[in-house]
Every structure is written in structure tokens, then in C-alpha cells.
N, C-alpha and C positions, 0 to 999 in steps of 0.2 A: 658536463653536458654543454654542447654548443649553444651559444646565446640565441640562435635562430631555430632551435630544435622544435619549438612549438609551431613554427610555420608549416610543419608537415602534418599537423593534426586538423582533421576536418571538424569544424565547429558544429556539433550537434546540440549543444546546450551551453548557455552562458557559464563559463568556468573562471575560477579565480586565478590570480597570478601565482599564488603559492604552489610550489611543487612538492608533493608528499614524498618524504624519504622513508618513513617507517610509522608504525602504529602499534600500540599495545594497550589492551584493555579498552578504556573509553577515551584514550588520549592519542592524538595524531601529531606527528612532528614533520616539519617541512625541511627543505634542504638548507634553509638559513638558520636552523636551530630553534625556530619558534614552535610552541606547543599549543594545541587546541583541545578543548573538551568537545567531543563529538556527540551532539544531540540529534544526529541524523542516522546513526548506525550505518555509516557508508551511504548507500542508496536505500535506506530503510531496511537493510538486509543483515547487517552484522549483529545478529541478535545476541550473540555471546561475547560481543566486543571483538577487538582485534587480537589475533595471535593467541587464542585460547589454547593452552598447552595440551589438553586432552584431545581437542579437535585436530590439532596439528599432528599429534601422534597417530590418531586414527587414520588421517590422510596418508601419512608415511607408510603405515602398515599395509593399507590397501593398495597403494601405488606399487609397492614391492611385489604384490601378488598379481593383480590384474586390474586395469583401469577400464577397458572397453572391450567387449566381445561382439557387439552387434545385437540386433533385436531377435535373432534366431536362436539365441542361447540365454539361459538363465544362470546366474552365478550365486554362490552362497550369500555373498554380501547383498545381492539384489533381494533375495528372499528375506534376509534380516531387515533390510530397510522397509520393505512393503509391510511386514508384520508389525514393525514399530509404528508406522504411520497409521495402519488400521487400528492399532491399540489406543490412539488418542481421538479417534473419530466416533460419532454416535453409533450405537448398536445397529448392525445391519449394513453399515457402510464399511465394507471390508474387502473390496476389490480395488486394487491400486495399480495405476500406471505411473511409472517414474519417467520424468522428462527433464528439460533443462530450465525453462523460463516460464514466468507467469503468462505471458502472451501465448506461448505454445500450448500451455496447459488449458487455458480458456478456449483456444481454438478447438482442442480435442474435446473438451466438455460440450461445446456447441455441436460438434459433429456427432458425439454420442447421443445428445438429446434428439437431434434430427433423425438419426438412425433408429432410436428406440421408440419414437413417437410416429415416425412417418410424416412429420410436419416440418415446416420450414421457417416461419417467421420468428423473430426474437424480440424480447422486451427487456430493456435496461432501465436505469433510473437517471433522471436528469441530474447533471453534475457528477455522474458516475464515471469511473475510468476502469477499463478492462484490459488494456494492452495496446500494442503498437503494430499489430498485424491488421490485414484488411477488415476481417469480420469484427475483431475486438475494437479497433479504432472507429469503425462505423457505428458501433454500439455506444461508444464513449461520448460523453458530453459534459465538459467542464471548462469554464472561463473562456470559451471560444477558442481554445488552444488548437483544435484540430481544423479550424477553418482553413480552407485552401489546401489541405493535405491529401486530397484525392477524392474520388467519387465514392459516396456512401453505398454500402451494400443495400439491396432492395429488401423490403419486408422488415424494417427495423422500427420499433416503437419505444416509447419511454413513459415510465410512471413519473408523477410529480415528485420533485425533490422533497424528502421528509424532513425539512429544516424547520423545526418548530419556532426558532427565533425569528424566522422570516416566513411565516406560513403563507402560502399562496392564496389561501382562502380566508386569512385573517382570523383564524380560530385559536382558542387556547388548547394546549395539549391535554389538560386534564379532562376535557369534555368533548374532544373532537372525534373520538372513536375512529381514528384513521380515515377521516373524511377525504384526505388527499387520494387514497387508494380508490375510494368510491368514485371520485371525480375522474380518475384515470381510467377506471373500468368503463365508464360511459364513453370516454374518448376512444378506447380500444374498440368498443362495439361499432363506433362510427368509422374508424380509420383502418382497421385491420380486416383481413378476410376471415379471421377466426382460426386460421391455420397456424397456430402458435406452438412452437416446439419447446421454448424455454423462456423462463424469466431469470435474468442474471442480477444478483444483488451483492453489495458489499455490506457486511454487518455494521460497519462504520464507514461512511464515505471518506476516503483518505485524501486523494488528490483534489476532490471537490470541496475540501475545507474542514475536515474533521467534524463531520455532521453525524451525530448520534440520533438515529430514528426514535420515534416514540414507541412505547412498549407494545402497542397493538399493531404496529406497522407490518411486521413480518407475518403475523398470523393472518392478517387481511390479504397479504400478497400470496401466502400459501393457499388460501381459499380461492383466490382469483385464478391462480395457476391450475389448481385442481379442476376448476370449472371448464377450463379449456383443454384438459387432458395434457397439459404441458408439465415439464419438469422444472423444479426450482434448483438453480445452481448458485451456491454460495461461493463468492470469490474471497477467499481468506488470505490473499497475498499479503496484506498489511496487518490484518487482525489476528492471524493464526499464530500458533506456537507460543502461547503465553502472553502475547503482546498486550492484550486487554485485561489481564488478570484472570483469564480462563484459557484453557488450551485452545479453544476456538471461540471466535467472537459471537457466533450464533448461539452459544450456550447462554448468553445473557438474555436471550429472547425466547428460549424454550421452543424453538421451531427447528425441525429436522429437515435439512435439504435432501434432494435426491442425488445431487452430485456436489462434492466439496472439492475446491481447487486450492492447493497450497503452493506457495513459492517463497521468495525472499527469505524470511527467517528460517525456513526449512533447511537451507544450506548454510546459514550463518556466514554468508560471504562467498561461498561456492555456488555456482549456478545449478540449483536443484529445485525441481518442482514436482508436483504430483496431482493426479486426478483420482478421486476416490468415489466409488459408487457401490451399488448393491449387486448381489448375484442375479437378481431378477433383471435389472437393466443390462448387465453383462450378457445374459442370455438373449435378450431382445436385440442387442447390438450384433451378436454373432449371427442371429437369424436374418438380419437385415440384408446383406452383411456389412459390417464396418471394418475397413482396413486402416491400420495405423502404421505408416512407413517412415518413421522418424529415425534418423541415424543414431540418436542417443537415448532411445527408449530403453529403460531398464539397465542403464550402465551400472556395473558393480561399484564403481567409485561413488556415484551418486547415492546408491543404497547404503554404503558404509558411512558416508557423511550424514545422511538423514537419520540413520539409527543412532549414531553417536550424539548428534545434536539433541535428539529426544531424550536420550539417557542423561545427558548433562543437565538439561532443564529439569528433569525429574529428580535427579540426585541432589542438585543444588537448590531445590525449592524455588526456582526462578519464576514460576507462575505466581506463587504467593508474593514473591519479592516485587514483581511488576506491579501488583496491586498496591503494595505498601509504598514503593518508591513513586508510583503515580500520584498517590494522595499527597506525598511530600512535595512533588514538583508542582502540582496544581495549587497547593497552599502558598508556596513561594511566589508563583505567578500572580495569585490574587493580591499579594502584597504590592507587586509592581503596578497592577491595574489601579490600585488605590492612589498611586503617586504619579502615574503617567496617563494623561488624557488620551494619548494616541493608542493606548493598549486597552483592549476590552474583550469580554466574552470568553473567559477561560472555560474550556470544556474538554471532555474526552473520557476514555475508559482505560484504566491501567496506565501503561507508559505509551499511550497513543493520545497525545494532547495537542490541542490547538488554541490559538488566540488570534484576535484580529488586530491588524495594524491600520489605524484609522487616519483618514485625511483630516487635517484640522478644519478645512473649509466645509467639507460635506458631512463629516462625522460617519462616513461609510468606509468599509474596508478598501484599501488603496494598494494596487499593485506596485506603484512607485514607492510608496512608503515602506512596504514590506521588503522591497529590493534594497532600499537604503538601510534598513535595519539589519538585513543579512550581511551587507558589506561592512557596516560598522561593528557588528558582532565579530566578524572575522578579525578585525583589528584588535579586538579585546580577547582574542584566543577562544572564540566560541563558534562552533559550526552549527548553524540552525538547520532544521529540516527544509526540504525543498518546498517553496511556497507555490510553485507552478504559476507564478505571476498572478496569484488570485487575491492578494491582500491578506492572506492567512499565513501565520507562522506555524509550521508543523514541527512538533518536537516528539521524535520517536527514538530516544537513545537506546543503547544496548540494555538488555534486561539485567546486566551485571552492574549497572551504574551505582555508585555509592552516594550517600547523602552529601558528603563533602564536595563531590564533583558536581552535583546538582547545584549546591550553594555557590560554588565558584562560577558556574555558568550563569546563574541568575544575577550575580553581582556584575558580570560582564554585560549582560543584557540591560541591566539598570543604567550603566554608564553610557551604553550605546544609545538607548532611548532618549536619555537626557541630551545628547549631542544632536540627534535627529530633530528633537523638539525645538532646539535652539536654532539650528542652521538649516533645517528643512532639506529640500531636495538638492540644494547646492552641493551636498556631500557626495552625490552620485558622480560629480565631475572628477572626484579624486578617489573613487572607489577602487579597492585593490582587486580589480577584475580585468582580465585580458581585453584589450581594445576591440578585437574582433567579436568577442563574446558580448561586450556592452552594446555594440552595434546590433547584434542579433536580438538581444533583449529589448532594445528600443524599438526595433521593427515589430516584434510581437506586440508590445504594449500599444503601439499606434494603431494596430489592426484589431484589437479586442473590441 
């Protein structure tokens, strides 16, 4: 590889100097022969790890048949994928649209809701993240990341963030009865026209900091949405496909959404997403009418991948494994918290785990210290989840991770935290991160 090859890459995200050569299972290797335990599952998507043999074989078989035929035709693999996806969703959610990315899927879910209700306004959650397109980015709101990235769409509102560790009302979870939703309902009455088409929620807020809402939160949101005649859309990009120890994150809360959006883990590294809804909403969208003119809707390759991912998860018991490995990971992290003052607040469901990187001065989550920890962990051969510069370390490893790999990663995090505690932010000057990326990261941090 030419030494200046990276000069041709447009820097969209701060990236490390290491150049990946190959990956297998939960291990990634760079061109210098170094090996890393991947606690991020790629971009939170490689749910089966890297190079899963059954998935590669399914991809090969389908590629030899047909990859893409356009949205005017259906293929056998498309039907197989849609049936498999409907099989893991709540009863009554059995109408599936296959597409490519979570942003695209959420955009379609929003258009479905507007068509089905005849309404326009949208409600998200503070510190939520729904995608990188205009509507989804307008609805997103976490760590100030989207500041200056364009004009927000009109008619967008937000519910209070359901973070019981930092309750905006100063209440205790066991007695609050989702008071944050009641406060948000009053704000909606004052700020909206009442013309609300949809409420978009993540079962666990991912990019916003691995925030697990209180038990009553989604029941209260469901009631609020019903009062407006709005649809409830569950964005299961990060929580779906067994990640939280259930097939879908909303199963933990006993609330059925009107539309379920799946992505990331659905393709296990391939770009596959889906929007799932009911026959009733399908009929309302047809009557509206709603047109969906995406080049890669219902691709047979996407259908084959989704079906095989679901079969592997079921055959290998990976939903149950995520629950067990998540308990082991959180227990090991609690051991670190007991020895490192800069680490705190281990939380999560299944293998969707977060903890805070605290500033020694303020005792609050620090973007700079999370960045320093990520860089030092890379030197230890550990890839942490994307912190999104929020002061939170997100750990979402492949569902196939073994206890020994968890232990190896935690030992590396232990050593990295000790160095950061000793040397502080001076370590960022020597971080193994591309100079242009560090400049980009520094620019974001100064504007938060």
C-alpha cells in the first residue's frame, strides 16, 4: 500500500492509524500483524462476528443465483428473508420491507406513519439517534453532535431523556411513574399543533449513552401516542436480533410498537435493514397512497443474508448466549469500577453495555477521557465501541464472544485505565490516531 494512500480518504469520522488486514470471529488483525479483540462488532453490526462460515456460504450461494433484480420483482430469497423477519417480530407485525441501512429504514417508517395517519409532526427522545438523513438527523439529539449539520426539519419535538441516573425532575425510579413522559406531554400540548404522526423510540438509547429507560416509560409513551392517533415506531437498529438477550429490545418492556425498524445486526456486517408493520397499516399506506422508490428494496441478496442470520442466531442459541455473556461482561466491568475512580455506572441489557469515563476534576462523564481510553485500549489490542464523543464507553461485541475473549479485553481496559489515570490527557498527544482525524475530533469537542 502506498504510504500516502490515506490522503485520498475523506475524513468522516476520527479513525485510527491501524489498517485492518483481516478479521475472524471476535478478533481483528492489522497490516502490522497486531491483533485486537473487537468489542464494537465493527460499527455495532457484525453480530455473528467476522467471517462466520455459514453466513459466508449463504452469501456465496445467493450471489451465484441473483443479487439484485430491482423493486418490480420479488425473488425466492426475498420471500424467505421477509418470512424470517416476520417470525421474530410481535404477532400482527408481519408485513416487511427490505432495504439497506437504518437511516433509510427509519425514513421509510416515518413516511409510512405520515401516510397512514395523514399527519406530519414527529416526536423523538432527547439524546436519541435515528440516522444521518435529513428527517432522521433532525429528529436526533445527542451530545450536540448534529449542531451545525444543517437546517432541522419543521414539526419535530422531543420527549425528556429517560435517564434515571440523571433524572431531569430529580425523582427516584421506583416511585416516579414515568413522570418525565407526563412533563413531556405538557410540553407537547404547548409546542405542537397536535398533528403528530409518529413517536420514534429506541428500546435502549445507544448513541445517547446506553440509557435503559424505566419499566413504565414505554407504556406511558404508548398511551401518549394513542391519544394523538400517532404511531409508535421502535428503532431496533442497535437493540434487535438478540443484542439485549431478547430477539427485540421492546420485549423487555412488554409494549408492542406499530412499526419496528431493524438494521445493523440484521445483516451481520452486510448492509441489510427492514421495516416491519401490520396489514392494517399496509392498507392505510396503499390507500394514501405511499410510494417507495428505493433502488435496493427487496434485494434477494439482502433477503438471503437476513434469513441466514436469523437461522444462525436461533440454531446457536445466541439470544440466550447474549444474556449470559452480558452478565459476565458487566460483572468484570464492575470489578474495574471498584479499582478505577475514572470508571463508573456499568449498565445495559445483554451484550449492550455502557460505562462512564469520568473527568477527575468534575466527576462527570468526559468526552476527552473517553477518547483517551479508546486510544489507549487500542494499544492494548482492544477495540471499544464508538463513544460518539459523549464520555460513555459503549461495548457491543459480537454475540459469539467467548468468556476468555471478554476477560482478555477487560484486562487490556484495566491497563489502559491505569495509564490514563496516571498521565491524563497528555496521552492524547501520542494517540494512535490519524492526524487529520484527531483534528476533526478536537474540532467537535470544542464545539460541544
